[in-house]
N, C-alpha and C positions, 0 to 999 in steps of 0.2 A: 792733600793738595787742594789748592783753590780751584774754582771751576775753570774750565778750559777757556782761554782767551785768544782773540785775534789781535795780534800786535802789529800796527802799521808804523813804519819808521821812514822818514824823509832821509835823503842821502846828504846833500850839501849843507854844512852848518849843523847838521843833526847827528847822523851816524858817523860822518866823516870829520876828521880834523880839518884845520885850516890848510894842511898840506895834502888834503885828499886821501888820508889813510884811515884805516879802521883801528881803533885802540884794541890792544890785547884784552882789556877788560870787557869791552863790547863783545868781541868774539866769544869769550868764555861764557858770558851771561846768556848770549843768544843760543849757544850750543846747549846750555843747561835748560833753557825754557823750552827749546824744541824737543829735547829728550824727554821732558816731562809732559809732552803732548800739546803745548801751545803752538799756535800757527803764527809765524812771523813773515810778514810781507814788506817789501820795499815799495814805497810810494813816492814817486819822484817826478819832476818835471822833465828829466833827462829822457832821450830816446833809448831804445833797447841796447844799441851798440855801446853806449858809454855806461850803462848800469849793470849789464850782465856780468862783467868781471867781478863786481862786489858781490853779487848773488853767488857766483861760483866760490869766491873766497870764503864766504861764510858757510858754505855747504848747504844752502837752503834748497828745499824741494818745492816751494810754493810758486804760485803765479806772481807776476809783477805788475804794478800799476805804473804806467809811463805817461809822459805828456800831460801831467796834471790831471789824470783821469780819462783822458780821451782814448787810451788804449790799455787793455789788460792782455798780457801775452805770456806764453809759456816759454821760459828761457831755454828749455831743453829742446823742444821741437822748433822753436823760433816762430811758432804760429800764433796768430791772434785769437784769443778766446772771446773777447768783446772789443768792439770798435765803435767809437762815437765821432765819426768825421764831420767836418764841415762840408757844405755843399760845393761841389766842383764848380758850378757856374759862379757862385759867390767868390770863390777862390780866384777864378780867372778875372773877375771884375776888379778885385783887390790887386791882382798883378798889374792890371791896366793902370790903376792909380799909382802903383809903384813906378811905372814908366813915366807917368805924367810928373811925378814929384822927383824923378831922377835920383832914386835912392841908391845907396852904394851897393847892396847886395841883398838877395832874397834866398832863403833856404825853405823849400817846401818838403815836409816830411809826410810820407805815405806808409804807415805801419813801420816796417823795419827797413825801408829804403828812403832815399832823399834826392832831391834835385836842387840845383844851385844855378844862380845867374852867372857867377864867375868864380874863379879861384882867388881867394884873398885871405887875410888873417882870420876873418870870421869862419870861412869854410875849414881852414886848417885846424882851427880850435875846436869847433863844434863837429867836424867830420870824424874826429878821433881816429884818424888813420884809415877810415873807410872811404873810398872814392864814391862820389855821387853816381846815382844811376843815370842821370842826365845832366848835362852842363850846357848852359846857353840860354836860349829862349824858352823858358819853362812852359809857356803857353802851348808850345807845339808838341810836347810830349807828356803833358799831364792828362792822363785818361781816366784817373781814379779820383774819388773824393779824398781830399787830403786830411790827415790827422791834425796837422799843425802847420803854421807858417811863421817864419822868423824873418824880420825885416831890420836891416841895419843901415843907418845913415847918420847925418849930423843931428844934433839935438833939436835944431830948428826945424829941419825936414820932418823928423819923427813926430814932433808936436803937431805940425800942420797935417800930417798924414792921419794921425789919431783923431783929429778933429773931423777930417773927411769921413773916416770909417764910422765914427759915432753918428754922423749925419745920414749917411747913405745906407749903412748896414746895421742900424740900431735894432737890437733884439734878435739878430741873425748870427752874429759872432761876438766873442769876448776878446779882449786884448789886455795885455799886462806889459807895462814898461819897466825896463831895468837898465842900468848903466854900470859898466865896469870898464874903465879906460883901456883901450881906446873906443870901446863899443857903446852905442846908444841903440837899444834894440826894443822892438815890441814883438811879442809872441801872441799869435792869434789862433784861437780854437773855436769850435762850435759854441754858441751860447748856452749857458746852463750846465756846462761841464766843469767839474772840479775834482780834486782828490777825494773829496766827501762823496760825490756821485759814484766814483770808481770804487771806493771802499764799501758803499752801500751795496753795490752789485756783487762784489766779492763776498761780503758777509752773508748776503742772501744765498748765494750759490754753496757757500761752505757751512751754512746752518748756524751762524752766529747771530744773536740778538744784539741790538745796539748797545746794551749795557755791558756786553761781553767784549767790546772793542776798546783797545788803548791805542792812542795815536800820539806820535812824537813829531814835532816840527819846530821850525824857527823863523819862517818867513811868511810874507803875505799870501803866497800860494798855498800855504798850509792852513790858512785861517778857517775855511769851511770844514775841513777835516778835524781840526781841533775842536770846533764847536759841536760837531755832530757826534763824535766818539763818546762812548760812555764815560771814559776818562781821557780828557785831552791834556797833553803834557807839552808845555812850552820849555824850550831849552833856556838855560841861564843867559845865553847870548842871543836870545830871540828878539825879534822886532817887538817893541812895546805893545802893539795892537794884539799880538798873540798872548802876551802875558795877562792882558786885561780880560781875556775870555777863557783862558785855560783853567782846568780844575787843579792842576799841579804845575809847579815850576821846577824843573830839574836843574842840576849843575850844568856847566857848559859843555860843549862838544869837545873841549880840550881837557876836561877834568872829570872823566868818567861819569858824565851826566846820565847816559842811558843805563849803565850798569847799576848805579846807586838807586835810581828810581825804580827799575824793575825789581830789585831786591826788596824795596819798600812795598810796592803794590802787590807783589806776588808772594810776600812773606818768605823769601828765600834765605 
């Protein structure tokens, strides 16, 4: 057997097909590698509530990296093992700016619970059937340091808000923009946090060296993780920026990319 490895896999666009399913080939190979003693972890931007079902489907026993590295939690106890939140006061100031810019909606995540400004398509999509802990004026019931913030509005408003955040909170928070009609969204976390920092923490706790880590991803939020891992793997459907820095390029998420690459890397 090859030496024991820590294998970190992104969900959307990587482990999951475009229909948000796990291929049978992926399930088979991941069971095989875990039976051989390798550690498989999910590393996702998703919150725990929408990633735990996949962890359960795969029969994993590992911890999970959520919110792009801002949270490492135990899916069985639902407790946080490591939490890297943004400062509450900064979050409150950003919420004030959201009022100034009259954004459509805001979701504030605190570990395994979330708060929202209102019920709309964004909440219904990202709530995953779980009702918010608080609904309305988030400032009035946010008492903890938040893990992540998600802001939705028009493209013009989001662009202006990002510029304000860059000016007022430079070096304090990081934010990432993405769009999928009808949503234009920025996700905000503590500065310096990424899937790579989450993976570093987990590798250290579990006793893995950097060269023992294999990471799979497809998008910009996987970039640091792909660069840091001993073997960084970009999916065939990945953003070109990942392919430029990856050590290996797998087939696509629709065409057994994970299974074929793990067979190659682990000599299975």
